[in-house]
C-alpha positions in Angstrom: 64.1 112.1 87.8 63.3 110.6 90.8 65.8 110.4 93.7 66.3 107.9 96.2 68.5 108.9 99.1 70.1 105.9 101.0 71.2 107.2 104.8 73.9 105.4 106.8 75.4 106.1 110.1 78.5 104.3 109.0 79.1 105.7 105.4 81.3 102.6 104.4 78.3 100.2 105.2 76.9 101.8 101.7 79.6 100.7 100.1 79.4 97.4 101.3 76.0 96.5 101.6 73.9 99.0 99.7 75.1 98.9 95.7 73.0 96.4 94.9 70.2 98.4 95.8 71.6 101.6 94.7 72.2 99.8 91.0 68.5 98.8 91.0 67.0 101.9 91.3 69.7 103.1 88.6 68.2 101.1 86.3 64.9 102.2 86.9 65.9 105.5 86.3 66.3 107.0 89.6 69.0 109.5 90.8 70.9 107.8 93.9 72.3 109.9 96.7 74.6 108.3 99.4 74.1 110.2 102.9 76.2 109.3 105.8 79.0 111.1 107.7 82.7 112.0 106.4 84.4 114.1 104.2 83.4 114.8 100.9 86.6 115.0 99.7 87.6 111.3 101.2 84.0 109.8 99.7 82.7 111.4 96.6 84.9 110.0 94.3 84.4 106.5 95.6 80.5 106.7 95.4 81.2 108.4 91.9 83.0 105.5 90.7 79.7 103.8 90.9 77.7 106.4 89.6 76.3 107.9 93.0 76.7 111.4 94.5 77.7 111.6 98.4 76.3 113.7 100.0 78.2 114.3 104.3 76.1 114.7 107.2 77.4 115.7 110.6 77.1 112.7 112.7 78.9 111.2 115.6 78.1 107.5 115.1 79.3 106.6 118.7 78.9 109.5 120.6 76.4 110.4 123.2 76.3 114.2 123.2 72.7 115.5 123.4 74.0 118.8 122.1 75.6 117.6 118.8 72.6 115.1 117.9 70.4 118.0 118.5 72.8 119.9 115.9 72.6 116.5 113.4 68.8 116.7 113.2 68.1 120.2 112.2 71.3 119.7 109.4 69.5 116.6 108.3 66.0 118.6 108.1 68.1 120.8 106.2 69.5 118.6 103.9 66.3 116.6 103.1 64.6 119.8 102.2 67.5 120.5 100.0 67.5 117.3 98.3 63.8 116.7 98.5 63.5 112.9 97.5 61.0 110.9 96.5 62.2 107.7 98.8 64.6 107.2 102.4 66.0 104.6 103.4 67.8 105.0 106.4 70.0 102.0 107.9 71.8 101.6 111.5 70.3 103.1 114.6 71.6 106.9 114.9 70.3 106.9 111.0 66.9 105.7 111.7 66.2 107.3 114.9 67.3 110.9 113.7 67.0 110.6 110.1 63.2 109.1 109.8 61.6 112.2 112.3 63.5 114.8 110.2 62.4 113.2 106.6 58.9 113.5 108.0 59.4 117.1 109.1 60.8 118.1 105.9 58.0 116.2 103.7 59.5 113.2 102.1 56.9 111.4 101.0 58.3 107.7 101.2 60.6 106.8 104.2 61.5 103.5 105.2 64.3 101.8 107.8 66.5 99.1 107.5 67.3 97.4 111.2 70.6 95.8 110.8 71.3 94.1 114.0 71.2 95.1 117.4 73.7 97.0 118.8 76.0 96.6 122.2 73.6 98.6 123.9 70.7 96.1 123.5 73.1 93.5 125.1 75.2 95.4 127.9 74.8 95.2 131.9 74.3 98.0 134.4 73.1 100.8 134.9 74.4 103.4 132.4 73.3 100.7 129.7 69.5 100.1 131.2 69.2 104.0 130.9 70.5 104.1 127.4 68.7 101.2 125.8 65.1 103.1 127.6 66.3 106.1 126.0 67.0 104.2 122.4 63.6 102.2 122.3 61.9 105.7 122.7 63.9 107.0 120.4 63.4 103.8 117.8 59.4 104.3 118.8 59.2 107.3 118.0 61.6 107.1 114.7 59.0 104.1 113.3 55.9 106.0 113.8 57.3 108.0 110.9 58.1 104.9 108.8 55.7 103.1 105.9 58.2 99.9 106.5 61.0 98.7 108.2 62.9 95.9 107.3 64.7 93.0 109.6 67.3 90.8 108.6 66.8 88.2 111.2 63.4 87.2 113.5 65.0 87.7 116.6 65.4 91.5 116.3 61.9 91.1 114.4 60.4 89.6 118.0 62.4 91.7 119.8 60.8 94.9 118.3 57.2 93.9 117.8 57.1 92.5 121.7 58.5 95.6 122.8 55.9 97.7 120.3 58.5 99.4 118.7 57.0 99.0 115.7 53.6 98.1 114.8 53.0 95.0 112.5 52.3 95.6 109.6 55.2 97.8 108.8 57.2 94.6 109.0 59.3 92.8 106.2 61.5 90.3 106.7 64.6 90.3 104.3 67.9 87.6 104.5 70.7 90.1 104.9 71.9 92.5 102.5 72.8 89.9 100.1 76.4 88.6 98.6 77.2 89.1 95.1 77.3 85.8 93.5 79.3 87.3 90.6 81.7 88.9 92.9 81.6 86.1 95.2 83.0 82.8 93.4 84.0 79.6 94.7 87.7 79.2 95.3 90.2 76.6 95.6 90.2 74.8 98.8 93.4 75.2 100.6 94.8 71.5 101.8 96.4 73.2 105.2 93.9 74.5 107.7 93.6 78.1 107.7 91.2 80.4 109.7 89.9 83.8 108.9 88.0 85.8 110.6 86.7 89.4 108.5 84.8 92.0 110.7 85.5 95.5 112.5 87.3 94.8 115.4 84.8 94.7 118.1 84.8 92.3 121.4 81.1 91.7 120.1 82.2 90.1 117.0 84.0 87.7 119.4 87.3 88.9 118.5 88.9 88.1 121.9 87.0 84.5 121.7 89.2 84.2 118.8 92.4 85.5 119.6 92.2 82.8 122.9 91.2 79.6 120.5 94.0 80.7 118.1 96.4 80.8 121.0 95.5 77.4 122.3 94.9 75.6 118.7 98.7 77.0 117.7 100.1 75.1 120.5 98.2 71.7 119.9 98.6 72.4 116.1 101.3 74.3 115.2 100.6 73.8 111.0 97.6 76.3 111.7 97.3 79.6 110.6 95.1 82.4 111.9 94.3 85.4 109.7 92.5 88.4 110.9 90.7 90.8 108.4 89.3 94.1 109.5 89.8 97.5 110.8 90.0 99.2 114.4 86.6 100.6 115.8 85.9 104.1 117.8 83.0 101.9 119.1 83.4 101.2 123.0 83.8 97.7 122.5 86.5 98.3 120.0 89.8 96.3 120.2 93.0 98.1 120.8 96.0 97.9 119.1 98.1 97.0 122.0 96.1 94.5 122.8 96.0 92.3 119.6 99.9 93.3 119.1 100.9 90.0 121.5 99.0 87.6 119.7 101.1 89.2 116.4 104.1 89.3 117.9 103.9 85.5 119.1 103.3 84.3 115.6 99.7 83.7 116.5 97.4 85.9 114.5 98.2 87.4 111.1 96.6 90.9 111.3 95.8 91.8 107.3 94.2 94.9 108.3 91.4 96.3 106.3 91.0 95.2 102.5 89.0 96.8 100.1 88.8 93.4 98.5 88.2 90.5 100.8 88.7 87.7 98.5 92.4 87.4 98.3 92.1 86.5 102.2 89.3 83.8 101.3 91.6 82.7 98.7 94.5 81.6 101.4 91.8 80.5 104.2 89.9 77.0 104.3 87.7 77.5 107.5 85.8 80.6 108.2 85.1 82.0 112.0 82.7 84.3 113.4 82.2 84.1 117.0 79.7 87.4 117.2 77.2 87.7 120.0 74.3 89.1 117.9 74.3 90.4 113.9 71.4 91.3 111.6 72.5 88.6 109.0 76.6 88.9 108.2 77.9 89.5 105.3 81.3 88.7 106.0 79.6 84.7 106.4 78.1 84.7 103.7 80.6 85.8 101.3 82.9 83.1 103.0 80.0 80.7 101.8 80.2 82.2 98.3 83.5 81.2 98.3 82.6 77.6 99.0 84.0 78.2 102.8 82.6 75.8 105.7 81.7 78.2 108.7 81.8 78.1 112.4 80.0 80.9 114.0 77.8 81.4 117.0 73.8 80.1 118.0 73.0 83.9 118.6 70.8 86.0 116.3 71.7 86.9 112.9 74.5 84.1 113.2 72.6 81.2 113.7 70.4 81.8 110.2 73.8 81.2 108.3 74.1 78.0 109.0 72.5 74.7 109.3 74.2 73.0 112.1 76.6 69.9 110.7 76.3 70.9 106.8 77.9 73.8 106.0 79.2 74.6 109.2 79.7 74.3 113.4 77.4 76.6 115.6 79.2 77.5 119.5 77.4 79.5 122.1 78.7 82.9 121.8 81.4 83.9 124.6 82.9 80.6 125.0 86.3 80.2 124.0 86.3 76.3 125.0 83.5 75.9 122.5 85.0 77.8 119.6 87.9 75.9 120.0 86.9 72.7 119.8 84.7 73.3 116.5 87.8 75.1 114.9 90.0 72.0 115.7 87.3 69.3 114.9 87.8 71.3 110.8 91.2 71.2 111.1 91.6 67.7 111.5 89.0 67.2 108.8 89.7 68.2 105.3 86.8 66.3 103.7 84.1 67.9 106.4 85.7 71.2 105.4 85.3 70.1 101.7 81.6 68.5 102.3 80.6 71.9 104.1 81.9 74.3 101.8 79.7 72.9 98.9 76.8 73.1 101.1 77.4 76.4 102.4 77.8 77.7 98.8 74.5 76.3 97.7 72.6 77.9 100.7 74.3 80.9 99.5 72.9 80.7 96.1 69.3 79.7 97.0 68.8 81.8 100.0 71.0 84.8 100.4 71.9 86.1 96.6 72.1 90.3 96.5 68.7 89.6 93.7 67.1 88.4 96.0 67.4 90.4 98.7 67.2 93.7 96.3 63.7 92.0 94.8 62.3 91.5 98.0 63.3 95.5 99.0 61.8 97.1 95.9 58.6 94.8 96.3 57.7 96.3 99.6 59.0 100.1 98.4 56.5 99.3 95.6 59.2 99.6 93.0 59.2 96.1 91.9 
């Protein structure tokens, strides 16, 4: 039996984004192993429910300790030799920059990387960020030399890597995000009331603060509006802290629903989806909202702009601009007919351009397994 290992720096993302690909390999008779940080007793049952085996690895997703990272590299080489997969897919920065060199050293014959958006290091300012960016670019260049193929989810990220000579053009493949499961996410009745929803890890780079500011202003002008927020707090340095969210909850501005295993009930409550992110690969949360026939307000930023045809299935606003975000949200709050029209168009786009079936086929073709 052939074996595929999918290695991610954020273990939850393997369940959120990579199950359609895992199922496709299983249908071809492959064993699929999910690898990522976390306790075996926590994650093994969750992966086993999908017929996957979980292999834990010591990895600090946001850490900057070189001794810890060196330990991770050695552990990865040992694990890859032990697992001896026929094919490896690494996703997210640390999995790519540490996983691919270790896989080449361990003799894994087929190695691929998926760059699902550029992290905050590529957008931050200041000397520390500049130095970290130089280091990460060096690590990416070295790691991607060990890859047979590299997948990008939007043209901006692809252009950045090519212009910086981090990857050779012949290795590059484009996919329209991770793909949305159209059997799981289906059209839902659209509530008449203006109810906004943001689903994301609670990172400031996701535009959480702009959403909170816009919600506060709109709540004063239109008390009937509701503002829902779904997603986990995070260890990332740009994460929103619970004490920063609490005042908006106490004032009745935002309803925080926490982290949900199934976000469909939240979409059922909402009539407008909002993602004011500064940069994405291609946001799965937006694609899920489109598949539920929800209009979208998002930013004219890499990865986000690919999901919206402005004026057709949603509205685009500049990133980091709470006033522009407020104006776009208000326009949809006051026009129920426009919400319905945009929701229908978003559903059409989700079906035609962003299905998990399409993305899986593109991945399989590039990996030589179509």
